[in-house]
PASEVEX-774355 format. One record per residue: x, y, z of N, C-alpha, C in turn; residue in one letter. Coordinates in Angstrom, 2 decimals. Each point is the difference from the previous one (the first is absolute). Layout:
REM PASEVEX-774355
<site n_px="X" n_py="Y" n_pz="Z" ca_px="X" ca_py="Y" ca_pz="Z" c_px="X" c_py="Y" c_pz="Z" residuo="a"/>
...
//
This chain:
REM PASEVEX-774355
<site n_px="-3.58" n_py="-66.80" n_pz="-6.92" ca_px="0.48" ca_py="1.14" ca_pz="0.73" c_px="1.52" c_py="0.08" c_pz="-0.04" residuo="m"/>
<site n_px="0.67" n_py="-1.16" n_pz="0.13" ca_px="1.45" ca_py="-0.02" ca_pz="-0.01" c_px="0.55" c_py="0.38" c_pz="-1.37" residuo="l"/>
<site n_px="-0.64" n_py="-0.46" n_pz="-1.06" ca_px="0.46" ca_py="0.34" ca_pz="-1.34" c_px="-0.11" c_py="1.50" c_pz="-0.27" residuo="r"/>
<site n_px="-1.05" n_py="0.59" n_pz="0.48" ca_px="-0.17" ca_py="1.44" ca_pz="-0.20" c_px="1.08" c_py="0.76" c_pz="0.75" residuo="r"/>
<site n_px="0.37" n_py="-0.43" n_pz="1.18" ca_px="1.06" ca_py="0.67" ca_pz="0.76" c_px="1.35" c_py="-0.18" c_pz="-0.70" residuo="a"/>
<site n_px="0.25" n_py="-1.17" n_pz="-0.58" ca_px="1.24" ca_py="-0.20" ca_pz="-0.73" c_px="0.03" c_py="0.82" c_pz="-1.27" residuo="q"/>
<site n_px="-1.12" n_py="0.11" n_pz="-0.67" ca_px="-0.05" ca_py="0.78" ca_pz="-1.23" c_px="0.27" c_py="1.47" c_pz="0.26" residuo="a"/>
<site n_px="-0.44" n_py="0.51" n_pz="1.15" ca_px="0.26" ca_py="1.40" ca_pz="0.32" c_px="1.47" c_py="0.26" c_pz="0.26" residuo="k"/>
<site n_px="0.70" n_py="-0.98" n_pz="0.56" ca_px="1.41" ca_py="0.16" ca_pz="0.32" c_px="0.90" c_py="-0.05" c_pz="-1.22" residuo="g"/>
<site n_px="-0.44" n_py="-0.63" n_pz="-1.08" ca_px="0.82" ca_py="-0.10" ca_pz="-1.20" c_px="-0.03" c_py="1.33" c_pz="-0.76" residuo="e"/>
<site n_px="1.15" n_py="0.35" n_pz="-0.52" ca_px="0.08" ca_py="1.23" ca_pz="-0.79" c_px="-0.24" c_py="-0.35" c_pz="-1.46" residuo="q"/>
<site n_px="-0.99" n_py="0.58" n_pz="-0.57" ca_px="-0.34" ca_py="-0.23" ca_pz="-1.40" c_px="0.31" c_py="1.26" c_pz="-0.80" residuo="k"/>
<site n_px="0.51" n_py="-0.20" n_pz="-1.20" ca_px="0.21" ca_py="1.14" ca_pz="-0.88" c_px="-1.21" c_py="0.15" c_pz="-0.91" residuo="t"/>
<site n_px="-0.16" n_py="1.17" n_pz="-0.52" ca_px="-1.13" ca_py="0.23" ca_pz="-0.88" c_px="0.27" c_py="-0.61" c_pz="-1.38" residuo="s"/>
<site n_px="-1.03" n_py="-0.16" n_pz="-0.76" ca_px="0.14" ca_py="-0.56" ca_pz="-1.35" c_px="0.84" c_py="0.93" c_pz="-0.87" residuo="w"/>
<site n_px="-0.10" n_py="1.31" n_pz="0.25" ca_px="0.78" ca_py="0.97" ca_pz="-0.79" c_px="1.50" c_py="-0.19" c_pz="0.25" residuo="f"/>
<site n_px="0.38" n_py="-0.09" n_pz="1.26" ca_px="1.41" ca_py="-0.18" ca_pz="0.33" c_px="0.51" c_py="-1.33" c_pz="-0.53" residuo="t"/>
<site n_px="-0.78" n_py="-1.05" n_pz="0.17" ca_px="0.44" ca_py="-1.33" ca_pz="-0.38" c_px="0.09" c_py="-0.17" c_pz="-1.51" residuo="e"/>
<site n_px="-1.04" n_py="0.40" n_pz="-0.70" ca_px="-0.05" ca_py="-0.29" ca_pz="-1.43" c_px="0.55" c_py="1.13" c_pz="-0.88" residuo="r"/>
<site n_px="-0.30" n_py="1.24" n_pz="0.32" ca_px="0.44" ca_py="1.10" ca_pz="-0.85" c_px="1.47" c_py="0.33" c_pz="0.26" residuo="v"/>
<site n_px="0.36" n_py="0.21" n_pz="1.27" ca_px="1.38" ca_py="0.36" ca_pz="0.29" c_px="0.90" c_py="-1.24" c_pz="-0.05" residuo="i"/>
<site n_px="-0.42" n_py="-1.07" n_pz="0.66" ca_px="0.83" ca_py="-1.19" ca_pz="0.05" c_px="0.14" c_py="-0.70" c_pz="-1.33" residuo="g"/>
<site n_px="-1.12" n_py="-0.38" n_pz="-0.59" ca_px="0.06" ca_py="-0.79" ca_pz="-1.22" c_px="0.13" c_py="0.88" c_pz="-1.25" residuo="l"/>
<site n_px="-0.78" n_py="1.06" n_pz="-0.10" ca_px="0.02" ca_py="0.84" ca_pz="-1.20" c_px="1.25" c_py="0.84" c_pz="-0.14" residuo="g"/>
<site n_px="0.24" n_py="0.87" n_pz="0.97" ca_px="1.16" ca_py="0.88" ca_pz="-0.06" c_px="1.30" c_py="-0.79" c_pz="0.11" residuo="l"/>
<site n_px="0.01" n_py="-1.00" n_pz="0.88" ca_px="1.19" ca_py="-0.83" ca_pz="0.14" c_px="0.35" c_py="-0.73" c_pz="-1.29" residuo="g"/>
<site n_px="-1.01" n_py="-0.54" n_pz="-0.69" ca_px="0.25" ca_py="-0.70" ca_pz="-1.27" c_px="0.48" c_py="0.97" c_pz="-1.08" residuo="s"/>
<site n_px="-0.60" n_py="1.19" n_pz="-0.05" ca_px="0.41" ca_py="0.98" ca_pz="-1.00" c_px="1.45" c_py="0.43" c_pz="0.21" residuo="a"/>
<site n_px="0.38" n_py="0.26" n_pz="1.23" ca_px="1.37" ca_py="0.43" ca_pz="0.28" c_px="0.98" c_py="-1.14" c_pz="-0.26" residuo="i"/>
<site n_px="-0.38" n_py="-1.23" n_pz="0.36" ca_px="0.86" ca_py="-1.16" ca_pz="-0.25" c_px="0.20" c_py="-0.22" c_pz="-1.49" residuo="t"/>
<site n_px="-1.06" n_py="0.09" n_pz="-0.78" ca_px="0.12" ca_py="-0.18" ca_pz="-1.45" c_px="0.84" c_py="1.10" c_pz="-0.63" residuo="l"/>
<site n_px="-0.17" n_py="1.25" n_pz="0.47" ca_px="0.84" ca_py="1.07" ca_pz="-0.51" c_px="1.46" c_py="-0.24" c_pz="0.36" residuo="y"/>
<site n_px="0.26" n_py="-0.49" n_pz="1.22" ca_px="1.37" ca_py="-0.30" ca_pz="0.40" c_px="0.62" c_py="-1.08" c_pz="-0.87" residuo="g"/>
<site n_px="-0.77" n_py="-1.04" n_pz="-0.35" ca_px="0.51" ca_py="-1.05" ca_pz="-0.88" c_px="0.27" c_py="0.54" c_pz="-1.41" residuo="l"/>
<site n_px="-0.92" n_py="0.81" n_pz="-0.51" ca_px="0.18" ca_py="0.60" ca_pz="-1.33" c_px="1.22" c_py="0.92" c_pz="-0.01" residuo="f"/>
<site n_px="0.14" n_py="0.81" n_pz="1.03" ca_px="1.14" ca_py="0.92" ca_pz="0.08" c_px="1.31" c_py="-0.76" c_pz="0.19" residuo="a"/>
<site n_px="-0.05" n_py="-1.11" n_pz="0.71" ca_px="1.20" ca_py="-0.83" ca_pz="0.15" c_px="0.41" c_py="-0.60" c_pz="-1.32" residuo="l"/>
<site n_px="-0.97" n_py="-0.37" n_pz="-0.80" ca_px="0.27" ca_py="-0.57" ca_pz="-1.31" c_px="0.59" c_py="1.04" c_pz="-0.94" residuo="w"/>
<site n_px="-0.55" n_py="1.23" n_pz="0.01" ca_px="0.47" ca_py="1.05" ca_pz="-0.90" c_px="1.15" c_py="0.82" c_pz="0.59" residuo="t"/>
<site n_px="0.20" n_py="-0.08" n_pz="1.31" ca_px="1.02" ca_py="0.78" ca_pz="0.72" c_px="-0.20" c_py="1.51" c_pz="-0.17" residuo="r"/>
<site n_px="-1.23" n_py="0.42" n_pz="-0.14" ca_px="-0.36" ca_py="1.42" ca_pz="-0.06" c_px="-1.15" c_py="0.21" c_pz="0.98" residuo="r"/>
<site n_px="0.24" n_py="0.81" n_pz="1.02" ca_px="-0.96" ca_py="0.15" ca_pz="1.08" c_px="-0.28" c_py="1.48" c_pz="0.25" residuo="t"/>
<site n_px="-1.23" n_py="0.30" n_pz="0.34" ca_px="-0.44" ca_py="1.37" ca_pz="0.28" c_px="0.31" c_py="0.34" c_pz="1.45" residuo="f"/>
<site n_px="0.67" n_py="1.13" n_pz="0.22" ca_px="0.28" ca_py="0.52" ca_pz="1.34" c_px="-0.33" c_py="1.47" c_pz="0.02" residuo="l"/>
<site n_px="-1.13" n_py="0.36" n_pz="0.60" ca_px="-0.38" ca_py="1.41" ca_pz="0.03" c_px="0.92" c_py="0.81" c_pz="0.91" residuo="p"/>
<site n_px="0.19" n_py="1.26" n_pz="-0.35" ca_px="0.77" ca_py="0.91" ca_pz="0.84" c_px="1.49" c_py="0.06" c_pz="-0.29" residuo="g"/>
<site n_px="0.44" n_py="-0.54" n_pz="-1.13" ca_px="1.42" ca_py="0.07" ca_pz="-0.34" c_px="0.31" c_py="1.40" c_pz="-0.51" residuo="i"/>
<site n_px="1.10" n_py="0.54" n_pz="0.48" ca_px="0.42" ca_py="1.33" ca_pz="-0.43" c_px="0.48" c_py="-0.05" c_pz="-1.45" residuo="k"/>
<site n_px="-0.34" n_py="0.98" n_pz="-0.76" ca_px="0.51" ca_py="0.08" ca_pz="-1.37" c_px="-0.89" c_py="-0.67" c_pz="-1.01" residuo="g"/>
<site n_px="0.58" n_py="-0.91" n_pz="-0.77" ca_px="-0.62" ca_py="-0.58" ca_pz="-1.18" c_px="-1.18" c_py="-0.91" c_pz="0.23" residuo="g"/>
<site n_px="0.08" n_py="-1.16" n_pz="-0.58" ca_px="-1.09" ca_py="-0.95" ca_pz="-0.04" c_px="-0.21" c_py="-0.70" c_pz="1.34" residuo="s"/>
<site n_px="-1.26" n_py="-0.30" n_pz="0.35" ca_px="-0.26" ca_py="-0.73" ca_pz="1.25" c_px="0.17" c_py="-1.51" c_pz="-0.15" residuo="p"/>
<site n_px="0.72" n_py="-0.44" n_pz="-1.03" ca_px="0.22" ca_py="-1.41" ca_pz="-0.24" c_px="1.41" c_py="-0.38" c_pz="0.44" residuo="t"/>
<site n_px="0.09" n_py="-1.07" n_pz="0.78" ca_px="1.28" ca_py="-0.52" ca_pz="0.47" c_px="0.30" c_py="-1.25" c_pz="-0.81" residuo="v"/>
<site n_px="1.22" n_py="-0.11" n_pz="-0.53" ca_px="0.35" ca_py="-1.13" ca_pz="-0.86" c_px="1.19" c_py="-0.76" c_pz="0.57" residuo="t"/>
<site n_px="0.30" n_py="-1.13" n_pz="-0.62" ca_px="1.16" ca_py="-0.79" ca_pz="0.36" c_px="-0.15" c_py="-0.71" c_pz="1.33" residuo="g"/>
<site n_px="1.10" n_py="-0.08" n_pz="0.73" ca_px="0.00" ca_py="-0.70" ca_pz="1.29" c_px="-0.89" c_py="0.70" c_pz="1.02" residuo="a"/>
<site n_px="-0.01" n_py="1.33" n_pz="-0.05" ca_px="-0.86" ca_py="0.74" ca_pz="0.93" c_px="-1.48" c_py="-0.23" c_pz="-0.32" residuo="h"/>
<site n_px="-0.30" n_py="-0.09" n_pz="-1.29" ca_px="-1.37" ca_py="-0.31" ca_pz="-0.40" c_px="-0.42" c_py="-1.39" c_pz="0.44" residuo="g"/>
<site n_px="0.92" n_py="-0.96" n_pz="-0.08" ca_px="-0.31" ca_py="-1.36" ca_pz="0.45" c_px="-0.21" c_py="-0.04" c_pz="1.51" residuo="a"/>
<site n_px="0.81" n_py="0.74" n_pz="0.76" ca_px="-0.17" ca_py="0.05" ca_pz="1.45" c_px="-1.32" c_py="0.65" c_pz="0.37" residuo="a"/>
<site n_px="-0.38" n_py="1.07" n_pz="-0.72" ca_px="-1.27" ca_py="0.64" ca_pz="0.28" c_px="-1.17" c_py="-0.90" c_pz="-0.39" residuo="l"/>
<site n_px="0.15" n_py="-0.76" n_pz="-1.08" ca_px="-1.03" ca_py="-0.97" ca_pz="-0.39" c_px="-0.15" c_py="-1.08" c_pz="1.07" residuo="a"/>
<site n_px="1.11" n_py="-0.42" n_pz="0.58" ca_px="-0.06" ca_py="-0.98" ca_pz="1.09" c_px="-0.72" c_py="0.60" c_pz="1.22" residuo="a"/>
<site n_px="0.20" n_py="1.30" n_pz="0.22" ca_px="-0.71" ca_py="0.67" ca_pz="1.09" c_px="-1.50" c_py="0.04" c_pz="-0.26" residuo="a"/>
<site n_px="-0.40" n_py="0.31" n_pz="-1.24" ca_px="-1.41" ca_py="-0.03" ca_pz="-0.36" c_px="-0.57" c_py="-1.40" c_pz="0.20" residuo="y"/>
<site n_px="0.73" n_py="-1.02" n_pz="-0.45" ca_px="-0.45" ca_py="-1.39" ca_pz="0.14" c_px="-0.17" c_py="-0.37" c_pz="1.48" residuo="f"/>
<site n_px="1.00" n_py="0.34" n_pz="0.82" ca_px="-0.07" ca_py="-0.33" ca_pz="1.43" c_px="-1.14" c_py="0.74" c_pz="0.68" residuo="a"/>
<site n_px="-0.21" n_py="1.25" n_pz="-0.36" ca_px="-1.11" ca_py="0.76" ca_pz="0.58" c_px="-1.36" c_py="-0.56" c_pz="-0.37" residuo="g"/>
<site n_px="-0.16" n_py="-0.39" n_pz="-1.25" ca_px="-1.26" ca_py="-0.59" ca_pz="-0.42" c_px="-0.26" c_py="-1.34" c_pz="0.66" residuo="g"/>
<site n_px="1.04" n_py="-0.83" n_pz="0.09" ca_px="-0.16" ca_py="-1.29" ca_pz="0.67" c_px="-0.28" c_py="0.19" c_pz="1.49" residuo="m"/>
<site n_px="0.60" n_py="1.02" n_pz="0.61" ca_px="-0.28" ca_py="0.28" ca_pz="1.40" c_px="-1.48" c_py="0.34" c_pz="0.20" residuo="f"/>
<site n_px="-0.55" n_py="0.82" n_pz="-0.89" ca_px="-1.42" ca_py="0.34" ca_pz="0.11" c_px="-0.88" c_py="-1.24" c_pz="-0.14" residuo="l"/>
<site n_px="0.33" n_py="-0.87" n_pz="-0.93" ca_px="-0.78" ca_py="-1.22" ca_pz="-0.19" c_px="0.07" c_py="-0.88" c_pz="1.24" residuo="i"/>
<site n_px="1.21" n_py="-0.21" n_pz="0.52" ca_px="0.14" ca_py="-0.86" ca_pz="1.17" c_px="-0.63" c_py="0.62" c_pz="1.24" residuo="f"/>
<site n_px="0.18" n_py="1.31" n_pz="0.19" ca_px="-0.48" ca_py="0.64" ca_pz="1.23" c_px="-1.51" c_py="0.13" c_pz="0.04" residuo="r"/>
<site n_px="-0.62" n_py="0.43" n_pz="-1.08" ca_px="-1.42" ca_py="0.30" ca_pz="0.05" c_px="-0.90" c_py="-1.09" c_pz="-0.58" residuo="f"/>
<site n_px="0.55" n_py="-0.92" n_pz="-0.77" ca_px="-0.85" ca_py="-1.04" ca_pz="-0.59" c_px="0.31" c_py="-1.39" c_pz="0.58" residuo="y"/>
<site n_px="1.24" n_py="-0.43" n_pz="-0.09" ca_px="0.33" ca_py="-1.36" ca_pz="0.45" c_px="0.01" c_py="-0.10" c_pz="1.52" residuo="i"/>
<site n_px="0.54" n_py="1.00" n_pz="0.68" ca_px="0.08" ca_py="-0.03" ca_pz="1.46" c_px="-1.38" c_py="-0.13" c_pz="0.64" residuo="h"/>
<site n_px="-0.98" n_py="0.63" n_pz="-0.58" ca_px="-1.36" ca_py="-0.04" ca_pz="0.57" c_px="-0.67" c_py="-1.35" c_pz="-0.22" residuo="e"/>
<site n_px="0.48" n_py="-0.79" n_pz="-0.94" ca_px="-0.59" ca_py="-1.30" ca_pz="-0.29" c_px="0.64" c_py="-1.13" c_pz="0.79" residuo="r"/>
<site n_px="1.09" n_py="0.25" n_pz="0.70" ca_px="0.67" ca_py="-1.04" ca_pz="0.78" c_px="-0.77" c_py="-0.24" c_pz="1.29" residuo="c"/>
<site n_px="-0.27" n_py="-1.26" n_pz="0.28" ca_px="-0.74" ca_py="-0.34" ca_pz="1.21" c_px="0.91" c_py="-0.51" c_pz="1.11" residuo="r"/>
<site n_px="1.01" n_py="-0.79" n_pz="-0.33" ca_px="0.86" ca_py="-0.58" ca_pz="1.03" c_px="1.12" c_py="0.97" c_pz="0.37" residuo="s"/>
<site n_px="0.48" n_py="-0.14" n_pz="1.20" ca_px="1.07" ca_py="0.86" ca_pz="0.48" c_px="1.31" c_py="-0.28" c_pz="-0.74" residuo="a"/>
<site n_px="0.23" n_py="-1.25" n_pz="-0.37" ca_px="1.23" ca_py="-0.34" ca_pz="-0.71" c_px="0.02" c_py="0.66" c_pz="-1.38" residuo="r"/>
<site n_px="-1.09" n_py="-0.09" n_pz="-0.73" ca_px="-0.06" ca_py="0.64" ca_pz="-1.33" c_px="0.14" c_py="1.51" c_pz="0.12" residuo="r"/>
<site n_px="-0.65" n_py="0.56" n_pz="1.00" ca_px="0.08" ca_py="1.44" ca_pz="0.20" c_px="1.43" c_py="0.43" c_pz="0.29" residuo="r"/>
<site n_px="0.74" n_py="-0.82" n_pz="0.74" ca_px="1.40" ca_py="0.29" ca_pz="0.29" c_px="0.86" c_py="-0.07" c_pz="-1.25" residuo="g"/>
<site n_px="-0.28" n_py="-0.96" n_pz="-0.86" ca_px="0.76" ca_py="-0.11" ca_pz="-1.26" c_px="-0.28" c_py="1.18" c_pz="-0.91" residuo="q"/>
<site n_px="-1.25" n_py="0.40" n_pz="-0.08" ca_px="-0.36" ca_py="1.16" ca_pz="-0.82" c_px="0.63" c_py="1.26" c_pz="0.58" residuo="v"/>
<site n_px="0.02" n_py="0.11" n_pz="1.32" ca_px="0.61" ca_py="1.15" ca_pz="0.65" c_px="1.49" c_py="0.08" c_pz="-0.33" residuo="y"/>
<site n_px="0.69" n_py="-1.14" n_pz="-0.03" ca_px="1.41" ca_py="-0.03" ca_pz="-0.35" c_px="0.22" c_py="0.45" c_pz="-1.45" residuo="l"/>
<site n_px="-0.84" n_py="-0.44" n_pz="-0.91" ca_px="0.10" ca_py="0.42" ca_pz="-1.40" c_px="-0.26" c_py="1.50" c_pz="-0.12" residuo="i"/>
<site n_px="-1.00" n_py="0.51" n_pz="0.74" ca_px="-0.29" ca_py="1.43" ca_pz="-0.02" c_px="1.22" c_py="0.81" c_pz="0.44" residuo="e"/>
<site n_px="0.65" n_py="-0.44" n_pz="1.06" ca_px="1.17" ca_py="0.73" ca_pz="0.49" c_px="1.15" c_py="-0.05" c_pz="-1.00" residuo="n"/>
<site n_px="0.21" n_py="-1.15" n_pz="-0.63" ca_px="1.07" ca_py="-0.10" ca_pz="-1.01" c_px="-0.29" c_py="0.91" c_pz="-1.19" residuo="a"/>
<site n_px="-1.25" n_py="0.06" n_pz="-0.44" ca_px="-0.36" ca_py="0.89" ca_pz="-1.11" c_px="0.17" c_py="1.46" c_pz="0.38" residuo="l"/>
<site n_px="-0.33" n_py="0.33" n_pz="1.24" ca_px="0.15" ca_py="1.38" ca_pz="0.45" c_px="1.47" c_py="0.40" c_pz="0.08" residuo="l"/>
<site n_px="0.86" n_py="-0.89" n_pz="0.46" ca_px="1.43" ca_py="0.28" ca_pz="0.04" c_px="0.54" c_py="0.17" c_pz="-1.42" residuo="v"/>
<site n_px="-0.44" n_py="-0.87" n_pz="-0.91" ca_px="0.43" ca_py="0.10" ca_pz="-1.40" c_px="-0.43" c_py="1.34" c_pz="-0.60" residuo="m"/>
<site n_px="-1.21" n_py="0.43" n_pz="0.29" ca_px="-0.51" ca_py="1.29" ca_pz="-0.49" c_px="0.84" c_py="1.15" c_pz="0.53" residuo="l"/>
<site n_px="0.28" n_py="0.01" n_pz="1.28" ca_px="0.74" ca_py="1.09" ca_pz="0.60" c_px="1.44" c_py="0.06" c_pz="-0.53" residuo="i"/>
<site n_px="0.66" n_py="-1.14" n_pz="-0.09" ca_px="1.38" ca_py="-0.04" ca_pz="-0.49" c_px="0.07" c_py="0.47" c_pz="-1.45" residuo="v"/>
<site n_px="-0.92" n_py="-0.48" n_pz="-0.84" ca_px="0.01" ca_py="0.40" ca_pz="-1.40" c_px="-0.26" c_py="1.50" c_pz="-0.15" residuo="a"/>
<site n_px="-0.93" n_py="0.54" n_pz="0.76" ca_px="-0.28" ca_py="1.43" ca_pz="-0.09" c_px="1.18" c_py="0.85" c_pz="0.49" residuo="l"/>
<site n_px="0.63" n_py="-0.42" n_pz="1.08" ca_px="1.17" ca_py="0.74" ca_pz="0.48" c_px="1.11" c_py="-0.02" c_pz="-1.05" residuo="i"/>
<site n_px="0.24" n_py="-1.16" n_pz="-0.59" ca_px="1.04" ca_py="-0.11" ca_pz="-1.04" c_px="-0.31" c_py="0.93" c_pz="-1.18" residuo="y"/>
<site n_px="-1.21" n_py="-0.06" n_pz="-0.50" ca_px="-0.36" ca_py="0.81" ca_pz="-1.17" c_px="0.05" c_py="1.48" c_pz="0.31" residuo="v"/>
<site n_px="-0.59" n_py="0.41" n_pz="1.11" ca_px="-0.03" ca_py="1.42" ca_pz="0.33" c_px="1.41" c_py="0.53" c_pz="0.28" residuo="l"/>
<site n_px="0.86" n_py="-0.81" n_pz="0.56" ca_px="1.37" ca_py="0.42" ca_pz="0.27" c_px="0.79" c_py="0.12" c_pz="-1.29" residuo="w"/>
<site n_px="-0.16" n_py="-0.95" n_pz="-0.92" ca_px="0.77" ca_py="-0.02" ca_pz="-1.24" c_px="-0.50" c_py="1.01" c_pz="-1.04" residuo="q"/>
<site n_px="-1.30" n_py="0.18" n_pz="-0.06" ca_px="-0.56" ca_py="0.91" ca_pz="-0.99" c_px="0.25" c_py="1.44" c_pz="0.39" residuo="v"/>
<site n_px="0.08" n_py="0.27" n_pz="1.29" ca_px="0.36" ca_py="1.34" ca_pz="0.43" c_px="-1.15" c_py="0.82" c_pz="0.55" residuo="g"/>
<site n_px="-1.14" n_py="-0.60" n_pz="0.27" ca_px="-1.10" ca_py="0.79" ca_pz="0.57" c_px="0.13" c_py="0.10" c_pz="1.51" residuo="t"/>
<site n_px="0.87" n_py="-0.83" n_pz="0.60" ca_px="0.27" ca_py="0.09" ca_pz="1.43" c_px="1.40" c_py="0.58" c_pz="0.15" residuo="v"/>
<site n_px="0.13" n_py="0.99" n_pz="0.86" ca_px="1.33" ca_py="0.57" ca_pz="0.26" c_px="0.38" c_py="0.91" c_pz="-1.04" residuo="g"/>
//
């Protein structure tokens, strides 16, 4: 009876969120970010004018944003749900926050420099 009450109190994610969004989509975005970081050519939809490809330092920053976003999805929806102890969950939470800050800073830098903001 006690186990059933504890199981109801725990928040469980669905298999779709955990495996498809967390592991599948997160891995795909992370791999694209690594590939784009290597080539320094990154896709950015919505750019005014010519090609939707960002190159050079801006492309590398956008690739880092893709990498951070993909890793955030993996940590948030796949690894975070597998942590049982409070200490591990706290460490994963710290990594999630660092990845989220990295994503936001890289996106602000790229959007400000490329000219789609302002």
